[in-house]
C-alpha positions as CSV (number, residue, x, y, z in Angstrom):
1,M,-18.9,9.8,22.3
2,F,-21.3,9.7,19.4
3,A,-20.5,8.9,15.7
4,L,-23.2,9.5,13.2
5,N,-22.0,6.7,10.8
6,Q,-22.1,4.0,13.5
7,E,-25.5,3.3,11.9
8,N,-26.1,3.3,8.2
9,S,-28.1,6.4,7.0
10,V,-28.1,9.1,4.3
11,A,-25.2,10.7,6.3
12,N,-22.9,8.1,4.6
13,N,-23.8,9.5,1.2
14,F,-22.9,13.1,2.3
15,L,-19.6,11.8,3.9
16,A,-18.7,9.9,0.7
17,E,-19.2,13.0,-1.5
18,L,-17.1,15.1,0.9
19,R,-14.2,12.7,0.6
20,D,-14.5,12.1,-3.2
21,T,-11.7,14.1,-5.0
22,T,-13.8,14.5,-8.1
23,I,-16.9,15.8,-6.4
24,Q,-14.8,18.0,-4.1
25,Q,-14.1,20.2,-7.2
26,D,-17.7,21.6,-6.8
27,R,-17.3,24.0,-3.9
28,F,-21.1,24.6,-3.6
29,R,-21.7,20.8,-3.3
30,F,-18.9,20.5,-0.8
31,R,-20.4,23.3,1.4
32,M,-23.9,21.9,1.0
33,N,-22.8,18.5,2.3
34,L,-21.1,20.1,5.3
35,K,-24.3,21.9,6.0
36,R,-26.5,18.8,5.6
37,L,-24.3,16.9,8.1
38,G,-24.5,19.9,10.5
39,S,-28.3,19.7,10.4
40,L,-28.2,15.9,11.1
41,L,-25.8,16.3,14.0
42,A,-27.8,19.2,15.4
43,Y,-30.9,17.0,15.5
44,E,-29.0,14.2,17.3
45,I,-27.6,16.7,19.9
46,S,-31.0,18.2,20.5
47,K,-32.2,14.9,22.0
48,T,-30.0,15.6,25.0
49,F,-31.5,19.1,25.7
50,T,-33.9,20.0,28.5
51,F,-37.5,20.3,27.4
52,E,-40.6,21.7,29.0
53,N,-44.3,21.4,28.1
54,K,-45.9,24.3,26.4
55,V,-49.6,24.8,25.6
56,I,-50.1,25.4,21.8
57,T,-53.4,26.5,20.3
58,T,-54.3,24.6,17.2
59,P,-57.3,25.2,15.0
60,L,-59.2,22.5,16.8
61,R,-58.0,22.6,20.5
62,D,-55.1,23.3,22.8
63,T,-52.4,20.7,23.1
64,N,-49.2,20.2,25.1
65,I,-45.9,19.9,23.2
66,P,-42.4,19.5,24.8
67,L,-40.2,22.4,23.6
68,I,-36.5,23.1,24.1
69,K,-35.9,25.0,27.3
70,D,-32.1,25.3,27.0
71,E,-30.5,28.6,25.8
72,V,-28.3,27.3,23.1
73,V,-25.1,29.1,21.8
74,L,-23.4,27.9,18.6
75,I,-19.7,28.6,18.3
76,P,-18.0,27.8,15.0
77,I,-14.2,27.9,14.6
78,M,-13.6,29.9,11.5
79,R,-13.2,29.6,8.6
80,A,-13.7,25.9,7.9
81,A,-16.7,25.5,10.2
82,L,-18.9,28.1,8.6
83,P,-20.9,25.8,6.2
84,F,-21.1,23.1,9.0
85,Y,-22.4,25.8,11.4
86,E,-25.1,26.9,8.9
87,G,-26.6,23.4,9.2
88,F,-26.7,23.7,13.0
89,L,-28.3,27.1,12.7
90,D,-31.0,25.9,10.3
91,V,-32.2,23.4,12.9
92,L,-31.5,25.3,16.1
93,D,-32.7,28.5,14.6
94,Q,-33.2,30.4,17.9
95,S,-29.7,29.9,19.1
96,G,-27.2,32.6,20.0
97,A,-23.8,32.5,18.4
98,G,-20.1,33.3,19.0
99,F,-17.2,33.1,16.7
100,I,-13.6,31.9,17.1
101,G,-10.7,32.5,14.6
102,A,-8.0,29.8,14.7
103,W,-5.4,28.3,12.5
104,R,-2.6,25.7,12.8
105,T,1.0,26.6,12.7
106,E,4.0,24.2,12.4
107,E,7.0,24.8,14.7
108,G,9.6,22.3,13.7
109,D,8.0,18.9,14.1
110,E,5.2,20.2,16.3
111,V,1.8,21.4,15.1
112,E,0.3,24.1,17.3
113,A,-3.0,26.0,17.3
114,V,-3.2,29.8,17.3
115,L,-6.3,31.8,18.2
116,N,-6.6,35.3,17.0
117,Y,-10.2,36.2,17.3
118,Q,-13.0,35.6,19.8
119,A,-16.5,37.2,19.9
120,A,-18.9,35.3,22.1
121,P,-21.8,36.1,24.5
122,D,-22.1,35.3,28.2
123,L,-22.0,31.5,28.3
124,T,-23.1,31.2,32.0
125,G,-25.8,28.5,32.2
126,K,-26.0,28.1,28.5
127,T,-25.9,24.9,26.3
128,V,-22.8,25.5,24.2
129,I,-22.0,23.7,21.0
130,V,-18.4,24.3,19.6
131,I,-18.3,23.5,15.9
132,D,-15.2,22.5,14.0
133,P,-15.4,20.1,11.0
134,M,-12.0,18.5,11.5
135,L,-10.9,17.2,14.9
136,A,-7.2,16.3,14.0
137,T,-4.7,17.0,16.8
138,G,-7.4,18.4,19.1
139,K,-5.2,21.4,20.0
140,S,-7.3,24.1,18.5
141,L,-10.5,22.7,20.0
142,V,-8.9,22.5,23.5
143,K,-7.5,26.1,23.2
144,T,-10.9,27.3,22.0
145,V,-12.8,25.7,25.0
146,I,-10.3,27.1,27.5
147,S,-10.6,30.6,26.0
148,L,-14.4,30.5,25.9
149,L,-14.5,29.7,29.7
150,S,-13.5,33.3,30.2
151,N,-17.1,34.1,29.1
152,G,-18.7,32.0,31.8
153,Q,-19.3,28.4,32.8
154,P,-21.8,26.7,30.5
155,K,-24.6,24.4,31.7
156,S,-23.4,21.8,29.2
157,L,-20.7,21.7,26.5
158,H,-20.9,19.8,23.2
159,L,-18.0,19.5,20.8
160,A,-19.1,18.7,17.2
161,S,-17.0,17.6,14.2
162,V,-17.5,16.0,10.8
163,I,-14.4,13.8,11.0
164,A,-12.3,13.0,14.1
165,A,-8.9,11.3,14.5
166,P,-8.3,9.0,17.5
167,E,-5.3,11.1,18.5
168,G,-7.4,14.3,18.6
169,I,-10.1,12.5,20.7
170,D,-7.4,11.3,23.1
171,H,-5.9,14.8,23.4
172,V,-9.3,16.3,24.2
173,K,-9.9,13.7,26.9
174,K,-6.6,14.3,28.5
175,S,-6.7,18.1,28.3
176,L,-10.2,19.2,29.3
177,G,-10.9,18.9,33.0
178,M,-14.6,19.3,32.7
179,D,-17.7,17.5,31.5
180,Y,-18.4,17.6,27.8
181,H,-20.1,15.6,25.0
182,L,-18.2,14.7,21.9
183,W,-20.1,14.3,18.6
184,T,-18.8,13.4,15.1
185,C,-19.9,12.0,11.9
186,S,-17.0,9.6,11.5
187,I,-14.0,8.5,13.5
188,D,-11.2,7.9,11.0
189,E,-8.1,5.8,11.2
190,K,-5.2,8.0,12.3
191,L,-3.1,11.2,11.7
192,N,-0.3,11.1,9.2
193,D,3.2,12.6,9.8
194,Q,1.9,16.0,8.9
195,S,-1.0,15.7,11.4
196,Y,-3.7,15.4,8.7
197,I,-6.5,12.9,9.2
198,V,-6.3,9.7,7.2
199,P,-8.4,9.0,5.1
200,G,-9.9,12.3,5.9
201,L,-11.0,14.7,3.1
202,G,-8.3,17.3,2.8
203,D,-8.5,21.0,3.9
204,A,-12.2,21.7,4.6
205,G,-11.6,25.5,4.6
206,D,-9.8,25.4,1.2
207,L,-12.4,23.1,-0.3
208,S,-15.2,25.3,0.9
209,F,-13.8,28.7,0.0
210,G,-10.6,28.3,-2.1
211,P,-6.9,28.2,-1.2
212,K,-5.5,30.8,1.2
213,L,-2.1,32.4,1.0
């Protein structure tokens, strides 16, 4: 489990702006801060990859540089994850990609996740990063991972969020019977009665793109 704000860095500034209700009114700035955090988290995750030495010819002589060996696939959960995903893609720019469509539905007192779209490549032996800015109940993330396994067994699985709730983290731990690495920028206090993260930041999809019907 890795949380980017465990050490003070510029990431705190981006997180503060994402949460600030005044700054949130600027959709471009909101999306840009999600993108910036995606880039920072992608850098941290890259430290876990497999590397191999390659000979590079410079103007003066050849030199050995360790380069990423893994085949990386980025999978954002639409629509809220798209700006966050752009930050990952800026850093891991040779990655493949897949896309998942999901939303939450409320049945009585229960919040459930519904998946309605999946387009992903063969994941066999790949390093897969599932990207979702808000890890609230964890149900959509778990359903996404289980669905993606129909495309093959990855070499390694990384789950990346901007903000995570302890309840969502616990649900993922209890529900996924496989190895994975969980990455976030902040672990918040709790879920409220409507299963929204507190203090959180609101609806990342609506703040990025506008309210939906």
